[in-house]
N, C-alpha and C positions, 0 to 999 in steps of 0.2 A: 399583428405582430404575424411578421412575416414567416412561411412555414419555408424551414430546410431541410429537404426530402433526405438530404447526405445525413442530418444529425439524426433525422427518425429513426434512418437504417442501424446507424450504431448504438440508438437507446436498443433497439428490436434485438441486436444480437448480443447485447451486455446481458438483455431481461434474460433473453432465450438460452444462455450459456449459464445462466445463475438455477433455470428451472432445468439442468441437466437435459436438453432438449436437443436432436442435430434438426436440419432445417430440414430435414425428410419427414421427422417426426410432425412438425408444423404443418408442413404440407397437407399431409394426410389428415389432419385433424379441422383443417381448415375448408379441405377438399381444393385445393387447389395445386397448381404445380411446383417441384421443388425449383424449378427455374425461378419462376414467379417469387420465392421468399426469399432468394438471392438478389434476384434484380431489387427488390425492397431493402433490403440488408445494403445495396450499393448505392444507394438515392435513389430509387427510380419512385413515380409517382404512384401514390397509394390512394385509394377511397377511403374516405370518412368510415363507412360500413368495415372495410376490412380491418383498418385500426381498431374500432369496437370489439371484433371478435379475436382480435391479436391480444389487447389488453385483459380480457376476459380470459382467454389459455394461459398467458404469461403472470397472472395476476398481479397484475398492475391496473394503471387508468392510463384513458388517453389523454388526459392531461400529461403525466409524467413521458408518454411516447412523444409527445411533442416538445415536449420541455418548456411547459408551461407554468413559471414559478417554480416550483421543487421536482426534483428527482428523488423518488425515493428506491431505497437498494437494503431488501433484508438479506441477500443474499450476497457473501465477500466475493465470491465469482465474478456477479456480475459490475459489484460495485469497481473490484480490480479492473477488470477491463475496460470497465466506463473509462479509468483514468490512463491507462495505457492509452485509448483511442484520443483523450483532449490532451496527451500531452506531444502526440503527434505532431497536432496543431499551434500549442504553446510555444511562447517564446520564454518565455519562465515560470519557474515552479515553486513555489515558497511554503515550507513545510515545516510544520513540528509533527513528527511520527516517530514516538518514542518504541525503543531506546534512538534509534536514529533510522536515518531513510532509508530502506532497500536500498537504493540508486546508488547509495555511497557507501555499501557493505564490498568485503571482498570475493572476490570471485570462487572461494570454496566455503561461502555462507550458506549457501542453499543447502547443502546436506545437510548441515546444523538444523536449518530451519523445520526442513522435513521430517528431521529426528522428534523435533519439539513437538509440531502440528501433529505429528503422527500417536505421538504417546501422550497426547492430552485429547485422545478424542475419550468423549463418554462410554460406557460398554454398552450402553441401551440403543447405541445405533448401528444400523448396518456400515460394519466395517470397508469390505471391499468398495462401497461408493462413496464412502466418506473420504480413505485414503486415495481413490482415484480422483476427487474432488481437490484436493491437497496439491494432487501432482500437478491440475489444470491451474490453481492458483500458481505454483512456483512457474510454472512454463509461461504467465503471463507476469511476472514479476521480473523473470529474467531479460522477456523480450522489452520490456520498460529500460530496463538496464541497460542491454546492446543498442536500443533507440537513444538512448538518453547520449553515449558516449556517439553515436553515429551522426546525430542531428548536433551535437555539440550543446545541448539543449543548456540552459544558465539555469542552478539549482543554488537555494537558498534555505539552506536547512539549521532550524534551533536543534540545539542538543543539549540536555537540561543534565548538569553535573550530578545531581541527585539521582535521577533515573541509571545514568550511569554507575554510580558507587551502588546502586542496589543490586544491577544487574549482575557487574563483576561480585556481590556476596551470592547472588542464587547461582549464576552459572546460566547458561544457555538450553533451558529445560520447560520441558508440557507438565512435569507434575513433581512432587516433594520428594516421595519418598524414594529416591534413588540410590544404592549403594556409595560408601564413600569415594570410592577410585572414580565411581564413574560421575559422583558429581565432582571433584578435581578435575575432571577432565574437559564438563560443560564449560568450569570456572575457566580453564584457561582457554578453551572458543570463544568465550566473550573476549579476555583479555589481548585474543589476535584481531577482534575485532577494534576493539579502541586500540590497539595500537594504529592497526589500519587508519582508522579516522584523523588521530594525532599526525601519522603522515601527509592527509590531504590537507590536513590546516596548516601545517608549517610550510606545507611545498605550493600552496596557494594555485592548483592547477587553473587554470584559465575555465570559467565557466562555476564553479564552483566557489561557492561561497557558509562558512560556516560559522554558526555564534553559539558561543556556549553562554546557557543560560546558570545562574547561582539561584535562582529564585522558584517557588512553586509555582507550577502554570497549570492550565486549567487538563484535566485528564483527556478529555476526549482529543483527538485527533484532528489537525485539522491542514489543508491545502489551499493557498491557490493559485490558480492557473489564468497564468496572464496572456492573453493570445492580443492579435493585433486590433480585436474587434470587441472584446468583452475582458472581461477577468470574473472567471466562476470558483465560487470556494465550496469545498470538499468537506463533510465535516462527517466523522465516523467513531463507530465504537467496536472496530476490529481489531485487534493488537495482534501483531506477530510477536513482540518478544518486551523484556524489561523486565513484566513480570509474568503471571504465567499467559499464554498466548490466548485471545479468545476470537474466533472464526463460527461462534456457534448461536451468536443472539445478537441484538443489538437492530440498528436501521440505520444507516448512512446516508445523508442527503449532499445533492448536487443543487446550487442554485446560482443563476446570475442575477438575484434580484438586489438593486443597489445597494438598500439597507444594511443588511448581513454583509454584505462581501466589504463595505466602507468601514462598519467595525471591525472587522476581521483585518483589514489594512490599518485600519488604526494599532490595533493589537500588536500587528507585526512589525510597524515602523516602532513602537516603543522598547518592544524587545532586540531588534537589533540595535536600538541606540545605549541599551543596556548590555546587552552582548558582549563578552571578553572576545577577541579572534587573533588570528597569529599567532606569536608566538607565548602571547601571555596565556590562551586557552589552551595550548599544547601544556604548557607547565603544569597547570592545574591539573588536566587529565594525568599529568604524569606522575605528578602527586597522590590522585585518587588512585593509580596502579601499585603504585609502592605500599600505599596502605591497604590494600587489597592483599598483600602476603602471597600473592598467585607466582609461584614460581614461571620462569620463561622458559619452555621445552620446545624441542623441534619439533616444528610445523606438525609431521608425519605422526607424533605424538596425539595431537589434538583432534586428529581426523574419525568422523563418527562411522559405526556400521552401519548403513543403510536399512532400514526397516522394509 
């Protein structure tokens, strides 16, 4: 396997962010300069001894830093940063990320998402640190969205109508014991996003393909990142919505191994063949909106109070 120092640097940065470490922290603990850390992250040559020490510090393995086989990420911050890095090189992303890919959400969605992620935090954790991590995750998600528009990245997104109906029923929430008036506002926020999704489906903007699935699909999210040289498969337990969000537990994986990539390519091909598209998909989602009973209100009434 050819060693790609640029990719090693990208993985190093992703793991470093996930551990909440600055480049200065890494430099101090390894006894090297901050400039040396930045050089490695920028794709500079790094010795195997340094990689071993980095792997220990970042609680990963040399194999994961090298991208040999499977990369494992226990931190959602690390995983989303790695996704961002890969999308900068990708030609197309095929995604099933319930209830829908963040890349296709409205500009106002990030405020709602932050509110749900903060309110989903368990009481036993250090709140200030957790909120800072949530803000870092949302910043990365917004960078990904901006990069998609800038690069005109081709996105194929699978949306499950069952997931959408559940989202409309629950609303954009991080917990269940919300006052009735607040619950109604959260359901309206979900409606706004579904209407935005319908607009994308029916207008068919260049580079965006959306397939509506009417069958049960695997709970785990998957993404296929297609580049000129290879296709990478990402599998993740992390959820931003649909049900209650999960950013606290699970292991995400990235691999370019031929067999799992082929199997998920087959899954994606089958889903796309069976998916509803265009006006047909839009009509099904409009019917779901009608069944939800959520009254359409001016957008300003759906704006959340930031936490």
